[in-house]
KOLZALO-855281 format. One record per residue: x, y, z of N, C-alpha, C in turn. Coordinates in steps of 0.1 Angstrom, whole numbers, padded with zeros to 4 digits, always signed. Example, Ala and Ser with C-alpha at 12.3 -4.5 7.8 and 13.67 -1.06 7.14 Angstrom:
BEGIN
+0132-0057+0078+0123-0045+0078+0132-0033+0078/+0128-0022+0071+0137-0011+0071+0129+0000+0079/
END
This chain:
BEGIN
+0008-0012+0000+0000+0000+0000+0009+0012+0000/+0005+0022-0009+0013+0035-0009+0006+0044+0001/+0013+0049+0011+0008+0058+0021+0012+0072+0019/+0003+0081+0023+0005+0096+0022+0015+0100+0033/+0025+0108+0029+0035+0114+0038+0036+0129+0037/+0043+0135+0046+0046+0149+0045+0034+0159+0047/+0023+0153+0053+0012+0163+0057+0017+0170+0069/+0015+0184+0069+0018+0192+0080+0005+0194+0089/-0006+0194+0082-0019+0198+0089-0030+0188+0088/-0027+0175+0084-0037+0165+0083-0033+0153+0092/-0043+0147+0099-0040+0135+0107-0053+0127+0107/-0051+0114+0105-0062+0104+0107-0060+0099+0121/-0068+0104+0130-0067+0101+0144-0072+0087+0147/-0083+0083+0142-0089+0070+0145-0099+0067+0134/-0103+0055+0133-0114+0051+0124-0120+0038+0129/-0133+0036+0126-0140+0024+0130-0155+0027+0129/-0163+0016+0130-0177+0016+0129-0182+0024+0117/-0175+0023+0106-0179+0030+0094-0176+0044+0093/-0167+0049+0102-0164+0064+0102-0149+0066+0103/-0145+0078+0100-0131+0082+0102-0131+0095+0110/-0121+0096+0120-0119+0108+0128-0106+0115+0123/-0108+0127+0118-0097+0133+0111-0094+0147+0117/-0082+0151+0117-0079+0165+0121-0073+0172+0109/-0080+0183+0105-0076+0191+0093-0072+0204+0099/-0059+0207+0100-0055+0219+0107-0059+0218+0122/-0066+0229+0126-0071+0229+0140-0085+0223+0142/-0090+0217+0131-0104+0213+0132-0106+0198+0130/-0114+0192+0139-0116+0178+0139-0130+0174+0132/-0129+0165+0123-0142+0161+0115-0144+0146+0117/-0157+0143+0116-0160+0129+0115-0167+0127+0102/-0162+0117+0094-0168+0115+0080-0170+0100+0078/-0180+0096+0071-0182+0082+0068-0171+0075+0060/-0168+0063+0063-0159+0055+0055-0163+0040+0055/-0167+0035+0044-0172+0021+0043-0161+0011+0046/-0148+0015+0045-0138+0005+0047-0136+0002+0062/-0139+0012+0070-0136+0011+0085-0147+0003+0092/-0146-0010+0090-0157-0019+0096-0154-0024+0110/-0142-0021+0115-0138-0026+0128-0142-0016+0139/-0142-0019+0152-0146-0009+0162-0137+0003+0164/-0142+0014+0168-0134+0025+0172-0125+0022+0184/-0113+0029+0184-0104+0025+0195-0106+0033+0208/-0110+0046+0207-0112+0054+0219-0124+0064+0217/-0135+0060+0223-0147+0069+0221-0145+0083+0226/-0136+0085+0236-0134+0099+0241-0128+0108+0230/-0120+0103+0221-0114+0111+0211-0124+0117+0202/-0135+0109+0200-0145+0113+0190-0154+0125+0195/-0154+0127+0207-0162+0138+0213-0156+0152+0209/-0143+0152+0204-0137+0165+0201-0141+0170+0187/-0149+0163+0180-0152+0167+0166-0160+0180+0166/-0156+0189+0157-0164+0201+0155-0174+0200+0144/-0174+0189+0137-0185+0187+0127-0185+0172+0124/-0198+0167+0121-0200+0153+0118-0209+0152+0106/-0205+0144+0096-0213+0142+0084-0222+0130+0086/-0235+0131+0085-0244+0121+0087-0250+0116+0074/-0249+0104+0071-0255+0098+0059-0270+0097+0060/-0277+0099+0049-0291+0097+0049-0295+0083+0043/-0305+0077+0049-0309+0064+0043-0315+0065+0029/-0318+0078+0025-0324+0080+0012-0313+0085+0002/-0300+0084+0007-0289+0088-0002-0284+0102+0002/-0271+0104+0000-0265+0117+0004-0264+0118+0019/-0266+0130+0024-0265+0132+0038-0263+0147+0041/-0259+0151+0053-0257+0165+0056-0247+0166+0068/-0241+0178+0069-0232+0181+0080-0239+0186+0092/-0235+0181+0104-0239+0186+0116-0227+0195+0121/-0228+0208+0120-0218+0217+0124-0219+0221+0139/-0209+0218+0147-0208+0222+0161-0200+0234+0162/-0188+0233+0157-0178+0245+0158-0169+0244+0146/-0171+0252+0136-0163+0250+0124-0165+0263+0115/-0154+0268+0110-0155+0280+0101-0159+0275+0087/-0164+0284+0079-0168+0280+0066-0157+0276+0057/-0144+0281+0060-0133+0277+0052-0120+0279+0060/-0110+0271+0058-0097+0272+0064-0087+0265+0055/-0074+0265+0059-0064+0260+0051-0056+0249+0058/-0050+0240+0050-0041+0230+0055-0029+0229+0045/-0017+0224+0050-0005+0224+0043+0000+0210+0041/+0005+0208+0029+0013+0196+0026+0026+0201+0019/+0037+0197+0025+0050+0203+0020+0049+0218+0019/+0052+0223+0007+0051+0238+0005+0038+0242+0000/+0028+0233-0002+0015+0236-0008+0005+0239+0003/-0004+0247+0000-0015+0251+0010-0028+0250+0003/-0038+0242+0009-0051+0240+0003-0062+0245+0011/-0072+0251+0004-0084+0256+0011-0094+0245+0014/-0099+0244+0026-0108+0233+0030-0121+0239+0033/-0132+0232+0027-0146+0237+0029-0154+0224+0031/-0163+0223+0041-0172+0211+0042-0182+0212+0030/-0182+0201+0022-0191+0201+0010-0201+0190+0011/-0210+0190+0002-0220+0179+0001-0213+0166-0002/-0219+0155+0001-0213+0142-0001-0200+0140+0007/-0199+0146+0018-0189+0144+0029-0175+0150+0025/-0174+0155+0013-0160+0160+0009-0156+0173+0015/-0142+0175+0014-0136+0187+0020-0128+0195+0010/-0127+0190-0002-0119+0196-0013-0105+0190-0014/-0101+0181-0006-0088+0174-0007-0090+0159-0003/-0084+0151-0011-0083+0136-0008-0069+0134-0003/-0067+0134+0011-0053+0134+0016-0045+0122+0012/-0051+0111+0009-0043+0099+0005-0036+0102-0009/-0041+0111-0017-0034+0114-0030-0021+0120-0028/-0017+0124-0016-0003+0129-0014+0007+0119-0018/+0004+0106-0017+0013+0096-0022+0016+0097-0037/+0006+0101-0045+0008+0104-0059+0016+0117-0061/+0013+0127-0053+0020+0140-0054+0035+0138-0052/+0038+0129-0043+0052+0126-0040+0059+0120-0053/+0051+0110-0058+0056+0103-0070+0058+0113-0082/+0049+0122-0084+0050+0132-0095+0062+0141-0093/+0064+0146-0081+0076+0154-0078+0089+0147-0081/+0089+0134-0077+0101+0126-0079+0104+0124-0094/+0094+0120-0102+0096+0118-0116+0100+0131-0123/+0094+0142-0120+0097+0154-0126+0112+0159-0123/+0116+0155-0111+0130+0159-0107+0140+0152-0116/+0136+0141-0122+0145+0134-0131+0146+0139-0145/+0138+0149-0148+0137+0155-0161+0146+0167-0163/+0154+0167-0174+0162+0179-0177+0154+0187-0186/+0152+0200-0182+0143+0209-0190+0129+0208-0186/+0121+0217-0191+0107+0218-0187+0098+0206-0192/+0090+0201-0184+0080+0191-0187+0066+0196-0188/+0058+0191-0197+0044+0194-0199+0036+0183-0193/+0027+0187-0184+0018+0177-0177+0004+0180-0179/-0004+0170-0181-0019+0172-0183-0026+0165-0171/-0034+0172-0164-0042+0167-0153-0057+0167-0157/-0063+0155-0159-0077+0154-0163-0085+0150-0150/-0098+0155-0150-0106+0154-0138-0098+0159-0126/-0093+0171-0128-0083+0177-0119-0088+0182-0106/-0101+0183-0104-0107+0186-0091-0101+0199-0086/-0097+0200-0073-0092+0213-0068-0077+0215-0069/-0070+0206-0077-0057+0209-0081-0045+0204-0073/-0047+0194-0065-0036+0189-0057-0024+0184-0066/-0027+0175-0075-0017+0170-0084-0012+0181-0093/-0020+0191-0098-0016+0202-0106-0006+0210-0099/-0008+0213-0086+0002+0221-0078+0014+0214-0075/+0013+0201-0073+0025+0193-0070+0034+0193-0083/+0028+0192-0094+0036+0192-0107+0042+0206-0109/+0034+0217-0107+0038+0230-0109+0049+0234-0100/+0048+0230-0087+0059+0233-0077+0072+0226-0081/+0071+0215-0088+0083+0207-0093+0088+0213-0106/+0082+0223-0111+0088+0230-0123+0081+0227-0136/+0070+0220-0136+0063+0216-0148+0054+0227-0153/+0051+0227-0166+0039+0235-0171+0028+0225-0171/+0016+0230-0166+0005+0221-0164-0008+0226-0171/-0015+0216-0176-0029+0219-0182-0038+0212-0172/-0047+0220-0165-0056+0215-0155-0070+0215-0161/-0076+0203-0162-0090+0202-0169-0100+0196-0159/-0111+0203-0158-0122+0197-0150-0135+0202-0156/-0146+0194-0156-0158+0198-0161-0166+0208-0152/-0162+0209-0139-0170+0217-0130-0162+0230-0128/-0169+0241-0132-0163+0254-0131-0159+0257-0116/-0168+0254-0107-0165+0256-0093-0152+0250-0088/-0149+0238-0093-0137+0231-0089-0125+0238-0095/-0126+0243-0107-0115+0250-0113-0112+0263-0106/-0123+0270-0102-0121+0282-0094-0114+0279-0081/-0118+0268-0075-0112+0264-0062-0097+0261-0064/-0094+0254-0075-0080+0251-0078-0071+0264-0079/-0077+0274-0085-0070+0287-0086-0068+0293-0072/-0078+0291-0063-0076+0296-0049-0065+0289-0043/-0064+0276-0045-0053+0268-0039-0039+0272-0045/-0039+0275-0058-0027+0280-0064-0022+0293-0057/-0032+0302-0055-0028+0315-0048-0024+0312-0034/-0030+0303-0027-0026+0300-0013-0012+0294-0012/-0009+0287-0023+0005+0281-0024+0015+0289-0030/+0012+0302-0033+0021+0312-0040+0025+0306-0054/+0016+0300-0060+0018+0295-0074+0009+0301-0084/+0003+0312-0081-0007+0318-0090+0000+0323-0103/+0013+0325-0103+0020+0329-0115+0027+0317-0122/+0025+0305-0117+0030+0293-0123+0024+0290-0137/+0031+0284-0146+0026+0281-0159+0015+0270-0159/+0003+0274-0155-0008+0265-0154-0020+0270-0163/-0025+0262-0172-0037+0265-0179-0049+0259-0172/-0059+0267-0169-0071+0261-0162-0082+0261-0172/-0087+0249-0174-0097+0246-0185-0110+0240-0179/-0121+0246-0182-0134+0240-0178-0139+0233-0191/-0139+0220-0191-0143+0213-0203-0146+0198-0200/-0153+0191-0208-0154+0177-0208-0140+0171-0212/-0135+0162-0203-0122+0157-0205-0120+0149-0218/-0130+0141-0222-0128+0134-0234-0128+0143-0246/-0137+0152-0247-0137+0162-0258-0124+0170-0259/-0119+0174-0247-0107+0182-0246-0095+0174-0252/-0094+0162-0248-0082+0154-0252-0082+0151-0267/-0094+0150-0273-0096+0148-0287-0091+0160-0294/-0094+0172-0289-0090+0184-0296-0075+0186-0294/-0069+0183-0283-0055+0184-0281-0047+0175-0291/-0052+0163-0293-0046+0154-0303-0047+0160-0317/-0058+0166-0320-0060+0172-0333-0051+0184-0335/-0048+0191-0324-0040+0203-0324-0025+0200-0324/-0022+0187-0321-0008+0183-0321-0001+0186-0308/-0008+0189-0297-0002+0191-0284+0001+0178-0277/+0013+0177-0271+0017+0165-0265+0022+0168-0251/+0021+0157-0243+0024+0159-0228+0034+0148-0224/+0043+0152-0215+0053+0143-0209+0048+0135-0197/+0037+0140-0191+0031+0133-0180+0016+0135-0181/+0008+0125-0178-0006+0125-0178-0011+0120-0164/-0020+0127-0158-0026+0123-0145-0041+0123-0147/-0048+0113-0142-0063+0113-0143-0068+0107-0130/-0079+0113-0125-0086+0108-0113-0101+0108-0116/-0106+0100-0126-0119+0101-0130-0130+0096-0120/-0141+0102-0120-0152+0097-0111-0158+0084-0115/-0165+0078-0106-0173+0066-0110-0184+0069-0120/-0190+0081-0118-0201+0086-0126-0201+0101-0126/-0203+0107-0137-0204+0121-0137-0210+0127-0150/-0211+0140-0151-0217+0147-0163-0208+0158-0166/-0205+0160-0179-0198+0172-0184-0206+0184-0184/-0199+0195-0188-0206+0208-0189-0219+0209-0197/-0219+0200-0208-0231+0200-0217-0239+0187-0215/-0238+0181-0203-0246+0169-0200-0240+0156-0204/-0227+0156-0209-0221+0144-0213-0220+0134-0201/-0223+0122-0203-0224+0112-0193-0210+0104-0192/-0205+0103-0180-0192+0095-0178-0195+0084-0169/-0192+0071-0173-0192+0059-0165-0178+0053-0166/-0172+0052-0154-0158+0047-0154-0156+0034-0162/-0164+0024-0159-0162+0011-0165-0165+0011-0180/-0173+0020-0185-0175+0021-0199-0165+0029-0207/-0159+0039-0200-0152+0049-0208-0137+0050-0205/-0133+0043-0194-0119+0045-0190-0109+0039-0201/-0113+0028-0207-0104+0022-0217-0102+0030-0229/-0113+0035-0236-0111+0044-0247-0104+0057-0244/-0106+0062-0231-0099+0074-0227-0084+0072-0226/-0080+0061-0220-0065+0058-0219-0059+0056-0233/-0066+0050-0242-0062+0049-0256-0060+0062-0262/-0069+0071-0260-0068+0085-0266-0056+0092-0259/-0055+0091-0246-0044+0099-0239-0030+0093-0243/-0029+0081-0246-0016+0075-0251-0012+0083-0264/-0021+0086-0272-0018+0094-0284-0013+0108-0281/-0016+0113-0269-0013+0127-0266+0001+0127-0258/+0007+0116-0256+0020+0116-0250+0031+0120-0259/+0041+0126-0254+0053+0130-0261+0061+0118-0266/+0071+0120-0273+0080+0109-0278+0089+0104-0267/+0090+0111-0256+0099+0107-0245+0091+0110-0232/+0080+0103-0229+0072+0106-0217+0078+0102-0204/+0073+0108-0193+0078+0105-0180+0069+0095-0172/+0056+0098-0172+0047+0090-0164+0032+0092-0169/+0024+0082-0164+0010+0082-0166+0003+0076-0154/-0006+0084-0147-0012+0079-0135-0027+0079-0137/-0033+0067-0132-0047+0066-0132-0051+0063-0117/-0059+0071-0111-0065+0069-0098-0080+0065-0100/-0085+0056-0091-0099+0052-0091-0104+0050-0077/-0116+0055-0075-0124+0052-0063-0136+0044-0066/-0137+0038-0078-0149+0031-0083-0149+0017-0076/-0160+0015-0069-0162+0002-0062-0161-0010-0072/-0154-0020-0068-0153-0032-0076-0142-0031-0086/-0135-0020-0088-0125-0019-0098-0111-0019-0091/-0104-0030-0094-0091-0032-0087-0081-0022-0094/-0070-0018-0086-0059-0010-0093-0053-0018-0104/-0054-0031-0103-0048-0039-0114-0055-0038-0127/-0068-0034-0127-0075-0031-0140-0068-0019-0147/-0066-0009-0139-0060+0003-0145-0045+0000-0149/-0038-0009-0142-0025-0013-0145-0025-0020-0159/-0035-0028-0161-0036-0036-0173-0038-0026-0185/-0046-0016-0183-0049-0006-0194-0036+0002-0197/-0028+0005-0187-0015+0012-0189-0005+0002-0196/-0006-0010-0192+0004-0020-0198+0001-0022-0213/-0012-0023-0217-0016-0026-0230-0015-0014-0239/-0015-0002-0234-0015+0010-0242-0001+0017-0241/+0003+0021-0229+0015+0029-0227+0027+0021-0227/+0028+0010-0219+0040+0002-0218+0043-0005-0231/+0033-0009-0238+0035-0016-0251+0042-0007-0261/+0039+0006-0260+0045+0016-0270+0058+0021-0265/+0060+0024-0252+0071+0031-0247+0080+0023-0238/+0077+0011-0235+0085+0003-0226+0082+0008-0212/+0092+0009-0203+0090+0014-0190+0084+0003-0181/+0078+0008-0170+0073-0001-0159+0059+0004-0155/+0051-0006-0151+0038-0004-0146+0037-0010-0132/+0031-0002-0123+0029-0007-0109+0015-0002-0105/+0009-0010-0095-0004-0006-0090-0005-0010-0076/-0012-0002-0068-0014-0004-0054-0026+0004-0049/-0031+0000-0037-0040+0008-0030-0033+0020-0024/-0041+0031-0022-0036+0042-0015-0041+0041-0001/-0033+0046+0009-0037+0044+0023-0033+0056+0032/-0039+0057+0043-0036+0066+0053-0033+0059+0066/-0022+0063+0073-0019+0057+0086-0028+0062+0097/-0033+0052+0104-0043+0055+0115-0034+0057+0128/-0035+0069+0134-0026+0071+0146-0029+0062+0158/-0042+0059+0160-0046+0051+0172-0041+0036+0171/-0039+0031+0159-0035+0017+0157-0022+0015+0150/-0018+0024+0142-0006+0022+0133-0009+0015+0121/-0022+0011+0119-0026+0004+0107-0029+0014+0096/-0031+0009+0084-0034+0018+0072-0048+0016+0067/-0055+0027+0066-0069+0026+0060-0068+0027+0045/-0073+0017+0038-0073+0017+0023-0083+0028+0018/-0078+0035+0008-0086+0047+0003-0085+0048-0012/-0090+0037-0019-0089+0038-0033-0076+0032-0039/-0075+0032-0052-0063+0026-0058-0057+0035-0069/-0045+0032-0072-0037+0039-0083-0029+0030-0091/-0028+0032-0104-0019+0025-0113-0010+0036-0119/+0003+0033-0120+0013+0042-0126+0021+0035-0136/+0023+0042-0148+0033+0038-0157+0044+0049-0156/+0057+0045-0157+0068+0055-0157+0080+0049-0165/+0087+0059-0171+0099+0055-0178+0110+0051-0168/+0117+0041-0172+0128+0036-0163+0141+0043-0165/+0142+0055-0159+0155+0063-0160+0155+0072-0148/
END
């Protein structure tokens, strides 16, 4: 399991009974987590929470706010992210993805000269800013205008507002087709597609139906000497090995290199165990 490191302001204090107890900066939150099926370790710790997200039996849910500002910031390495309690339990950051940000920084450090990176389904820009901080030019694409605006806020918080990042609101599939037609090529590609979603014009996305043709398309958008290709997935029932197979049959077959796949995890302070949090497959050039 690849675990997130170098968080300055995030801690997974405890988890159990279908929930996780997290500290985001100065604020403690309780959020649902279907993986945490074991008992909680210390009930007293859970009383410190300033907000609890309650699931509804009819789907979705809502926050019970006890003591929480509408927005605050947390830091990972030199990056700073704005945190806001959102619908569907989210906060604007998936902390386990720091394992991928570490990988991105490491691969870019091996490159001589400027690298061009494409981040699809880019959300609030964690991977975008990790790549920009490592010196890359980045194209950040997400179908949700609000998420792209939030990514710009995070860039400003991280003092990267002047970094060479293009922020694009668009359907990712349509965008990559146009990039291929325009002859634009990328040294690194990152994608974290949802299980299900809709584009700006109502385009429907289903991971299991569309991930394979998207990877085929993106392989055409790689440069002649690419560095990496990352696929993250939180889709239930999809193993990281599925994404690894797609990278192997598309990217590795053409460029050589290596493919690896693992679950992403967060270390639980109360037990020292790791909470699984989705999976990632990575292709990278062996140099």
